[in-house]
N, C-alpha and C positions, 0 to 999 in steps of 0.2 A: 855570583857570576859563574862560579864553577858548576853549580847545579844546572844553570840554564844552558851551559855548553854541553855537559855530559849527557843530558837527556837526549839531544838530537843524535849524538854519536851512538847511544845505545839503541835508539830507534832504527838507525840505518843498519846497524849490525843485525838486529832482528830481521829486518827487511831482506838482507842479503842471505840470511839463513833460510828464510821462507822461499827465496827465489825471486825472480823478477816480478814486480807488481803487474797486474793486468791493466791494459789501457783503459782510462776512465776511472779507475779506482783511486781513492785518496781520501785522507781524513778519516774520521770516525763515521760509523753507520748512522742511518736516519733514525731519529728519535721523535715520535709524534709529540706535538704540543699538548696533548690531552693524556689522561691517565691510561686510557685503553691501549693494549698492546696487540690484540688481534680479535677478529670475530670469526668464529667457525660455526656456521649454521645459525642456530638461535643462541649460541653460547658466546659470551664476551669475557675476555680475560684482562685483568690488570696486574700489576706487579704483586698483589696481595690477595686477589679475589676472582672467583669464577662465578658468573651469574647467568642464568637461563632466562630468556625473554620469551613472553607469551603475549598474544593478542586476544583481548577479552571481547566476547560477543556483546552486541547491543542488547540492552535489557528494556523491556516495554514497562513503563510506569503509569501511563495514563490509562484511565478506565479499567483499573484493577481494584479489587476489593482490598480493605486494609489487611484482611487475613492473608491474601496472596502476597501482598507486599511484605508482610511480616515474615512470611516463609522465605521470600527472596533474601531478606536481610540475614535470617538465621543461616541459610545456606552459605552465603558469602563468609559470614562470621565463622562458621565451622570449618571452612576450608582455610581461612587465615589462621585459626587456632591450631591447625595441623603443622604449621610451619614454625613451631617454637624453636628459638635459638638461631633463627635466620634473619638477615637483613633483606628487606624488600624495597624496591624502587618502582614507584607507580608514575607513569607519564601520560598525561591527557593532552592530545594535540588534535589538530583538525587537518583535514584534506579537502581542497576545493572539489566541489561535485564533479565527477568525471564526465563532463559534457560530451566529449569526443567519443568516449567509450559507449555512452548511452546511445549517441547517434549511430554508431556502427552497429550496435545490437539491434536498434530499432530498425535500421535499414535492412539488415539481414533477415529480420523477423517479418518484414513486410512482403510477404509472398503473394504473388498474383495481383499486384496493384494495378489499377486502371491506367491506361495510357494518358499522357499529357494532352491537354487541349490547347491548340495554338491561341495565344493571346490571353490565356487564363493562368492562374497560379498553378505552376507545375510541381512535380515532386521535388526537384532540386530546390526550387524556391521555398517550398514549404518546409523542407528539412533544414535549410539554411536559416530560415526565419525562427524555427523553434530553438536552434542553437544560440543564435544571437540574443534572443530573449533570455534563455537560461543564463548565458554568461552575464547579462546585465543584472541578474538578481543577486550575485555574489554570495551564493549559499555554499555551505561546507558540511561535510560529514565528520562527526566526532569519532576519534580513534583512541583506544585505551590500551596501553602496553604495561605489562607488569614484569619487572625483573626480580628473580628470586635467587638469592645466594645459594649456590650449589655446595661450595667448600672453599675454605681458606686455602691459600697457596703457600707451601712450605718453602724452605730454602733450596731443597733439591729441585722443586718445580721451577723456581726462578733460575737456578743454574742451568737447567736443561733448555730453557727458553733462550738464555743468552748464547748457549753453545749450539743452537739449532742449525746454524749454516754448516757447521762441521759434522755434527751428528747426523744431519740429513744425508750426508755421503757415506758415513761410516756405518751408522746404525739407524736407519729410517724409522724403525719401530719405536725407538726410544723417545722420539719427538712426540709421537702420539700416545705414549704410555699414560700421560696424565688424563687425557680425554677418555681413554679406555677404562681407566680405573673409576671414572665418574659416571660411566654409562649407566649403571644400575640406579644410581641416585638420581640421575636426570630422568630416566624412565619412570621412576616413582612420582617425580614431580609432574610429569606429563599426564599421568593418570589422575593425580589429585586435583589439579586445576581444570581438568576437562569435565568435571561434574557439574551438576546443576548449581547455579549461583554465578561463579565466574565464567563458565562455559568458555574456557580459553583453549587455544591451539598454539602450538609453537610458532613463533614468528618466522615468516618466510624471508628469503634473501631481499625481496622488494620491501618488505616491512621494515627490515633492519636498516636498509639504505634510507628509507623515508624518515624513520626515527632518528638516525644520526644527523640527517640534514636539518630536521626541524629543531634539533637540540643545539647543534653547533652553530647554525645560523638562526638563532632564536629571534623571532619577530620579523625576519625578512620575508618578502612575498614568496609564496610556494609555487615554483614552476610546475605546471601541470604534467610535463613529460618526464620528471625526474625519476619516478618510481621504476623505469625500465632498467633491468639488470641483465647483462648477458646470460643467455641460457646455460644452465649447468654451474654458474658461479654462486658460491655460498661461503667463500672464505676470503677474508681481508687480512692480509699480514700487516705488520707494522708500517711497512712502506706504502701499502695500499690505503691506509687511513688518511693519507694526505689528500685523497679525493674529497673528503669531507672537511678538512681543516684549512687547506690552502685557499686563499681568496677570501677568507673571512677573518675580520679582526674586530676585537671589542675594545672600546676606549672609554674611559670615565675620568672626568676631572674630580678633584677632591671635593666631597660632600655634595656632589651632584645628585639630583633625585633620580636620574636615569643613567643607563649606560647606552652608549651609541654602538650599534652594530653595523659594520660596513662590510658589504659583500660585492662580488663581481658575478654578474649573471648575463650570460651571453654577451660578453664584452662590454657590458654597461655596469657602471658603478651605482649600487643602490644602498641607501642607508636608512635605518630606522632607529628610533629611540625606544628603549625598553625600560619599563618600570617593573620591578619585582616586589611584590608584596608577601607578607607572611601571615598565616593564620594565628590569631591571638586568643584571647579569652573567649569562652563560648558558654552561654547559659544553657540549661537543659532544654533540648528540643524534643518536642513530641513527634516522632517520626514513626509511622506514617499518619497518625490520627489527625494532626493539625499541619505539621510542617512537611515540606517537600525534602528530598535528600539535599544535604547542604552543599555537596560538590555539583549538584545540578543547577543551582541558582544562577551560576555564571552563564549558562546556556541561553538565558533570557536577554543578554546584552547583545547589541547590534554589531559587535565586532568580535574577533576571535580571541579566546583566552586560553592560555597554556597553564597546565598544572604540573608540578613536580612534588611528589611525596616520598620521603625517606622514613621507613618504618622498621623498628626492631621488635620482633615477636618475643616476649619474654618467657622464660621458663618458670614454672610454678614455684620451684624452690628459691629462686631469686626473689620472687615477689613476696613470698611468705616471710622471708627473713627481713625484707624492707618493711613489711607491715608490722612485724613484731617490734622493729626499732621505733617505728612511727607511733605505734600504741604506747610504747614505754615513754615517749616524749609527752604524749597527751596525758597519761596517768600522772606523770611527774608534775606537769603544770597544774592539773586539778588538785593534787596533794598540796602543792604550794599555797593555793588559794584556801583550801579547806582547813589544813593542819597549821600552816605557819601564821595565817592572818585571820583564820575563822571567818572567811568570806565565801559567799556562793560563787562558784565559777561562772564565767560568761557562757552564755548558750552556745556561742560558736565553738567552744571546746567540746561541749556535749555533742554537737553535731558532728564534729570531726571524729570523736570516739565511735559514735554510731556508724559513721561512714566506713571507718577502718574495720569494724566488726562485720558489717555488711559485705565489704569485699572479701574478707577472710572467709565468710560463709559461702560466698559464691565460688571461691576457688576450692573449697573442701567438699562441696556437695553439688549435685546436679551435673549437667553437661559441662565438663570442664573446658571443652573447646570453645564454648560460646562465652565463657567467663575469663578466658585467657587475657592477660594484660599486655599492653604494648606502649611504646612511646615513640614519637615521630615529629616530623617537621613538614608542614605543608606550605608550598610556596605557589604564588600566583604571578603570572607574567602577562603583561598587556604592552602593546607596541603602538607607536604613533609616527607620522611623518617627521615630526619634530618634537622637542621636549615639551612644549605646551600641550600638544595633543595627547602625548603619552601620559602626563600628570592628569589631564582631564579625564581620561579614561580610567586611570587608577582611582581617581575620586569617585567615578561612577561605580566602581567595584565596592569601594568602602561604603557608599550610601546604600548599595543593593543589600549588603548584609547586615547593616545596622538596624535595630539595636541589639539584636540577639547574638550577633557574632561580631567580634572586633577584629578588624583587619589592620595590621601594622605595616608601615612603610619604612623599612630599616635602612641604614646606611650601608656602605661597601656593596653597592649595586654590581660591581664587576664580579665579585666572588659569589654573590647570590645568583647571578645569571649563569655561572659556570655549573652550578648544582644541577641544572637541567640536562647536562651531558651525561650519558651513562658512564659509570666508573669514576666520576669526579668525587672528591671528598666533600664533606659538608663545609659550608662557608662559616657557620657559627652554630653553637648549640643553643643560642638564644630562641625564645619562643617555642621551646619544646612543649609538646602536648602530650599528656598521659590519659589513657583510657582503656577500655576494654575492646576486644576485637568486634564486638557487636556495635559499639559506638563508631568505630572506623568503617564498619560494613554499612551503616546507616547513611554514609555519604553517597552510596551507589554510584560510583563514578561512571559506569557504563550506561546509566539510564538516559534514554534519548528517544526521539520519535522514530518509530520503525514501522513503516506501512508501505504497501505496494511492492513493486519489483524494479528492475533495471532494464527492461527491454520493451516496455509498453508505451502507450501514449501518455503524454503529459497532461495530468489532470489539474494541477495547481501546486500548492505548497502547504505544509503543516503550518498551523498557527497556534501551537502550544508553546512550551518552554523552548523547544528546539525548533528551528526553522530549516526545512529541507524540502527539496522538490519531491513530488509524488508521481511516480509513473505507474501505470497499470496496464497489463496485458489481459484483456478479457477472455482469452483462450488459453492462457496458462494452466488454469484449473483442469480444463478438459484434456489437453494434449500432454501435460506433464504430471499433474498431480492426480489424475483420474477422479476428479470431483465433478459435481454438477455445475452448470452454467447459469443457475438460477440467481438473479439479482433483484433486490428490493430497493426502490427509491421512494422514501416516505417523507412527507412534509406538508405543512399547511399551505394555504393560498399565498402566493408570492415568495415561497421558499426557494425557488429556483429549480424545480424539478424539470420543467421543459427545457431550461437553459442547459442543465447538466446532460439531459438525454441527447439534445442536439450536438453538444460537444463530443460526446462518446461516439455517436453515429458518424459525424463528419470525419474525426480523426482516424477512426478505424476503416472508414471507406477509403480514405487516401492510402491506407496501409493494406488494402486488398480485400476487405471483408465485403459481405452482401448483407443488406439490411432490408427488413420489411417493417414499416412503422405504422401503428394505427393511432392516429392522433385525432380524436373526435372534433376538437376545437379548431385545428387546422394550422397553428403557427409553424410547425415543423415542415409544412409543405414548401416553405421557402428555400429549403435545402435543395429541393429538386430544380430550383431555378438558378442555382449558382452556376456560373459559367464553366467551372471545372467539373461539375457533377451532372449538368443538364443533359449531355448525350447519353448518359448511362442511367438516367433516372426517369420515373414516371410518377405523376400525381393523379390519384383516382379520387374523385368525390363520389362516394357511394350513392349519395342521395340523388345524383343525377346520372348514374350509370345505366347500363342496359337492364332491362327486365331480367330477373332470375339470377343476377350476379351474386345474390346472397341466398340461393337455393340451398336449404339445409342439407340436401342429399350431395351437393357438389363441394361444399366448403370443407368437408372431412376428406382428407387426401386418401387415395387408394394406395395401399402398400405395394412396394416394387420388390420383385424377386432379388435384385442385385443387392438390396439392403441387407439381406440375410445370408449373404455368402459365407460369412465367418461363423455361422451357427453350426452346431453339431449336425443338425438335421435341417438344412435350409428349407426344404419343401414343407415340412411340418410347421416350421416357424412362420413361413410366409402365409399358409393357410390359416394359422392361428390368428395372426394379425388382421387378415382379411375378414374373419368372422368378428373380431373385435370392432373393426371399422364399421361393419354393417350394423352391429348392435349400437355403436355410438351414434350412427346416423339415425336410427330409430328413436333413440333417447332424445336426441337434439330436436327432431321434428315434434315429438310429444311435448317437450318443454315450450317449444316456440309457438306452437298452436294453442297450448293452454295459456300462454302469456298473452296472446292476441285477444282472448275472450275477456268479457267484462269479469271483474273480480267475483261478483255474485254468482255468476255462472261457473267459472273456473273452480271455484271452491266446493262445488257440489260433487259428492263422490261419483254419481252416475256419469258426470261429464268426463271424469278421468277414465272411467271404464270404457265408454263408447269410443273415445279417442284412441285408447290403447288398442282396442280391437281393430279399428280402422288402419292404424299404423302397422300393426302386425300383418295385416293382410296385404298391405302395399309392399311390405318388406324393406330391406336396407341396401338395395343396390344403388350405385351412384347415378344411374340413369333415370331415377324416379324424381318427382317433384310433389310439393304440398298439394297442388291441385288434385292429384290422384287420391289423396287422403279425403278431400271433400266429396269427390265423386263416390268414394266407398261409403261415406257416411250417408249420402243420398240413397244408396242402394240398400243400406241397413235400415234406413227409415221406411223405404218401400216395403221392406220385409217384416214391418211391424215394430221396429225400435223407434218409437216417437221421439225419444230424447236425442237420438242421433240426427234427426232432422232439425231440431232446435239448434244444436251445436253447428250444423252445416250452414244454417241460415246466418248465425252470427259471424262465422268465418267468411262467408260470401260477402257480408257487409264490410268486414275489415278488408277484404280483398280489393274493394273499390277504392281504398285510400291510395293516394299517389305513392307514398313510401312503401306500402305493402306490396307493390308490384315488383320490388327487388326480390321477394321471395318466390314469385311465380314466373317461370321463364316463358318467353315467347317462343312456342315451338316451331314458328315459321322461320325463326332466325337461327344462326349458327351459335354454338356454345361460345360465350365471350372469352372463355379461358382455353379454348382448344388450341389456337395458334399463339402460344405465349412466347414472348422474347426473353432472352437472358438479361434481365436488368440488374444493375448493381444496387439500386435504391428504389424501393416501392413505398410510396407514402399514401396511405388510405386515410381520407378525411370524411367527416360527416357534418359539415357546417350547417347549422340550423337544426340539428337533432335536438329534441326535447328530452332531457333527462331529469328524473326526479331528484328532489333534494336528498343528499347522502343521509342515510339513517331513517328516512321516512318510511312508515309501514306500507305494505303493499296495497292495502285497501284505500289508501289516499292518493295513489297514482291515478292520473288521468289517462285516457286512451292513448293519447300521443306519447305520453311518458312511458306507458307500458310497452308501446310499440318501439319506442327508442331503446329501451333496455334489451329487447329482443334482437333489434338490428345491431346493437353493440355486441351482443354475444355472438351473432353470426359473423360479424366482421372480424372479431377475434379469432374465430375458427378459421376464417379465410386467411388471416395473417399467418397462422402457423402452417397452413397448407404449403407455403413456399419451402418449408423446411424439408419436407419429404419429397418435393419435386426436383431438388438439386442433389448433387453428389454429397454423399454423407461426410466426406473428408474436408470439404469446403468449409471456411470459416464463415458462419452465418450468424445473423443476429436478428432478433425479434423484440420490438419495443411496443409495449401495450400501455396506453394511458387510461385514466378512469377505470383502474382495476377493481376499485371497491364495488362497482356494479356487477362485475363478473362474479365476485364472491357471494353475491346473493342469488345467483341462478345455479341450479345443480350442474348443469353441463358446463358452466363457467369454472366451476371448482374442478371438473374433470379435465378441462383444458389446462388449467394452472398445473395440475398434477402431472398431466401427460408432458407438458413442456419441461417440467422439472426432472422428470425420469429420463426423458429422451435427449436432454440437452448434451449430456456427455457423449452418448452414442452417435449423434448426429452432429457434434461439434458446433453447438449453438450457444450463444449468449443471449438469454431472455431477461429483458428489463421489464419489471412490473412497477408502475408508478401508481401510487395511491396516496390519499390524504391522511389515512389512518393505518397504522401498523396492525391494529386489531382486525381489520377486514382480511388481511393476509394470513394472520395467525389462525383465523377460523377455518382456513382451508386445511384439511387433514394432511399432515405430513410436510407442510410448507416450512415450518421452523426448522425441521431436521434436514431438509434438502437445500435450504438457501445457502448460497455461497458467499457472495459479496452483498454488503448492505450500505446504503447511503440514507442517512437521516438528517433532514433539514429542520428548519425552525418548527418547534411543536410547543404549543402553549397549554393545551389541556392536560391536566394531571394524569388522568387515566391513559390518554394517548402517549404521554411521555413514558409512563411505565411499560406499556406494550412496546414501545420503540426500542427501549433498552433490552427487552426480552429478545427482540428481533436481532439486535446487535450481539447478544450473548455476553453482555457485561452485567456486573452486579447492579441489583435495584436496591432502593431504599438506603442508599449510602451518599446521596447528594448529587447524583449525576442528572437526575430528573430536572432539576432547576436549570442546569446548564443547557439543556435542550431549548429552553425558552430564551436564552440569551444569544443563540446563534443568529448571525447576520443582523446585529442591532440596527434599528431604524431611527433616523433622526427624528426627534420630537418637534423641534422648532425650525423646520427647514421646509420652504415651499418647493424646493427643487425636486425632480423626480429622484427616487431611490434606485440608482443604477450601480450601487456598489457591488463588488463581487460577493456572491452568496457562500455561506459556510455550511459544511455538512460534517457529520460524524461518519467516517468511512471505516468500515470493517472489511479488509481485503480477502477474508476467507481463509487466510493461512495464519491467523493469530495476531495480526496487527490491527489495532484500532486507535485512530487518532482523529482529531479535529483538523479539517483541511479547508482551505479556501480555493474555490474554483477560479481558474485563471484563463481568461481569453483576452488579455490586454496586450498581446503582442501586436506590433504594427501590421504584420502580414495576415492577421486575422480579424482586421477591422470590419471587412465585409461579412464575416461570420457573425460578428456581434450585432451588427445592424439586422441581419436576417433573423436572428433569434430573439430579437427584442420584442417582447410581448406587451410592453407597457403602452397603453393608448396615448396618442398625442394628436391634438387636432391640427397641429402645424404640418402634419404629414400628408394632409389631404390636398395633394397636388399631382400633376401628371408626372409619370415616371421619366426621368431624364435619360435612362439607359435604353429606352426603346420599349416596344410593347412586349409584355411577358408571354403573350399567347393565350390561347383558350385553354380551360381546364381540360384535362384528359379524361376520357371515358375508358373504361376497362375493355381489353388493353388497347393502346393506341401509340402511335409514333410520337416522339417528343417534338416540341416546337423547334424552329431553327435557333441556333445558338446566337444569343445576343452579344454585342460587343462588350469585352471586359474592360473594366475601368482600371485594372491594376496590371502592371507589367512585372515579369520575374526580375529578381535582382541581377544587376549586371555583373556583379562579381561572382566567381565560382569558389573562391577561398576566402574564409573569414579568419582573422587571427584570433587564437585563443589566449586571452590576456592573462598574464601571471600577476597582475596588480590585485591587491587585496581590497581596494576601496573603489574600483572603477564601476560606475553605473551607466549602462547603455540605454536605460529607458529614456525615450524621448530624444535620443540623440540621432544624429544623421547616420543612415545605414552605411555610408561609405567610410569604412574605417580602415586606416592604414596600419602597417605593422607597428606594434609597440611592445617593447620588452622582448621576452622570449615567446616565439609563436609556435603554436601547435595547431596545424591547419585543420579546420573544421570539415568534417565529412560532408560532402555534397554529392548527391546522386548515389545510385546503387552500385554494388559491386557485381551486380548481375544485370543482364539485359533481358528485356522481354517480360512476359507475365506468365503465370501458371496457366496452362491450357486446361479448360474445363470440358471433359468429355460428356456430351449428352447422352443420356440413356435412351434406348429405343422406346418408342411409345407402346405401351402394353395394350393388347386387344382387351376390350371390355369383356369381362366374364359375367355370367349370371351368378352374383354373389348370394342370391337367395338359397342356393343349395349348399353354400359353405357352412360347415357345422362348427359350432362352438364346442370347445372341449369342456369337459365337466367342471374343470376348475376355472374356467374363464367366462362363465355365463354372466351376462349383464341383465339383471332383473329390472324390468320397467315397472314393476308393481311394488318397488321397495319403499315407495312413499305412501302407499295406500294402507290405511288403517284396517284391521281385521274386520271391524264392524261394517266397513263399507262393502266388503265382499260378501259378508254373510247376509246382509239385508237386500243385496241385489237379486231380483227375480230371474229365474231361468228363462232364457229366450230360445233355447235350442243350440246356442253356441257356447263354447268353453272360454270363459274369460281368463284363463290362466295364461301366463306368458308363454310365448313360443321361442324356445331357445334356439331353434334351427333358423329362424328368420324366413321360413318359406311359406308362412301363412297356414300351415297345416296344424 
């Protein structure tokens, strides 16, 4: 009793000596319910330890050779080996895909987008629909954090921390003395973990806040807006840690298989049951030859999985002493068998002895960092809405890892769950695992799917071990990374090339780009009839267009002076390009007219020579046409060149064909491209065009097939013309189908090379679709200039190997067979195969993953119908939406806008749900507020569109007088054998090339 009375008296006397207490103060100071006492930047302090926290970069694992994977494992092991004598805490968590952040970036990146069309799907509805669909997919990004012990805390450090309120007023520098003393050690760790392997950076304030929430509120849904931290805040004192611990409680009944986590989120009580598992015995895994990283296995599960690993990197001297003691035990047991009982020892003892000697040899020879030993504990946490769901998911984890890895489900779930919080002590030393740093590094915790960017259009999702959205900005390479815009889309019949092309074209059109599409078969022409695109689009069937629309002299664009304003000598650069354009026209005319001739005639050396002379005499000005070449041949025949007359006769015969009229303009009519409008989408089709079988030799082509290849070649040149007619800074796109035919024509190869080289300068994304990658690889320089690559289902072994070369991934390591398994087709199903197609996507920045193209969002239903190229007899019926209007001829006004079947969504705000298992697919679009809401971005932050300044129409100049510089000559005789020229009799005219293009 005396003690209980005296204590208050002594307290009151001390209070009187201190003076009157401040209002609101009373009792003892706040003590957090966790072991942490403060967070300063990326450093955390407990009563006994200071740890530095880092965020690890995502590591690509798919489509890498075993050698590259082994290098990655060795790099991680070497970094871990440098941390001898330190404790490490690794945390693997997930963050819901930032839909709102993507939408904001996408909206800001959509510069110059087209105006909305009344009654059609507008920009707000499109952006809102994209976000709704993404939120319904419930995908998340993996985040890996690594805490490294900087130093243990001594008695003086703990005393200074307790006296901080007083010392902060008397000697402020004393409070920071501990961190100042550790500065050099922290800098050393910053440099160490930043190297290749871990590729880690110090955790930011937002990272630390996220890590603390995901650890304290283990298993609770992650609110999407939590990561926001006030600007400039990087320190949490002991009292500030209540922001993470208040409102979260952990409860466990004795011997219960889970622990219940109850939290308060936006004034709502949310509870989850969490089951914590521990890594047990593991047999020898062959990584990377056979097995994948063992920590990456959990990424395949359809629910989030949390990891917590505590490791101690042992010093070599400690391991050596333990090995000697272990070896002494083994030898004593062997001696007991052999000497005392005269028996052969068990083979297990011999294996133990060999293993001890092997480990000892590893520690004393070779790269000691890679052979450094460690011990640690690896915990796995899964959550469910109730105990049954949590235990079911825990069993799925156990089943996933068996039989090679044993996963244990220990008791004392409350203490095991606390291990996930930074700074908390171990719950138990049970299930301790021992091994080398190389074994620990083979888990590769940061291995994940990493492809695409965070500001482009949504293509779909990855379908490898990790599932995450794939966004791609086709102009990021040109505008930011200074790379080319060349893209290859490769795949066999039915692989989804046209569907993918249509998706890219549609979504980028909505974001402000301009596209010209050459689709010989015609399904992409449906895009021009969509209500939201029709006023800004035109469809041109080239086989029914005006005569001369494919005039070889007109399809090659004339260079504009303003395109060379940034050059050192604009005038010289412009003249140089004009000379090259004239030479290109002459070469194009020569190839086209040769292709129109019968194979037996065109292969004769004399034919090439007489054509060359006539083309040279006509010149390369844009106001010429092929009829002038035929007239020149007639004149040469009258002068005694008999073979010129033969060639002219055959060309006149071909000239009478209906399709050949596209090459010869009607001089009584105006130029069909003279009064061109600024369209956002131009689709050129050639329905009914006869093309030869891919790979068939030239001598087997029919006359119509030979003409079809030449028309396709000219149409491709016409497509690229739009690039040079528009402002060079505008985002432009060119999509070419049936590219394998272009690769067989010399000028087609020139076109592909020109688009590849000019794509960066003119801000162009060029899509080349082909059935075989080898056709593109045969174009000189294509493999080195290609930026992004999409490879669909490919069955032929040679084609598979060539496709991997285009993707720049290792060959002959098993990836070839995988290309044949893309988009698996049902074998015993009579229904149409309309499943989303799969592609291997290389984004041009190092990311290569297998993705699934996604157009399943409700707001894109009319796009799916428009791009569906599967034939169906049930579709033969009148259109319900009204007449589509006649096909356009070049160029013409679009037809009146039909009524739109869809209305924009009535709501302007969509809740960004924080639930982890909510699936909005197929749900009603009218969603009310649920949980904590983060409004979805709808509409742009800017008004209006980017204005396009049209360039003045240039006066036509006589380009025949333009001179080619010596290093830029285009030799039209580069395909002629020497013997052809030698055997040619002299006719009084010089058959040599005319580099000046003036016929002299």
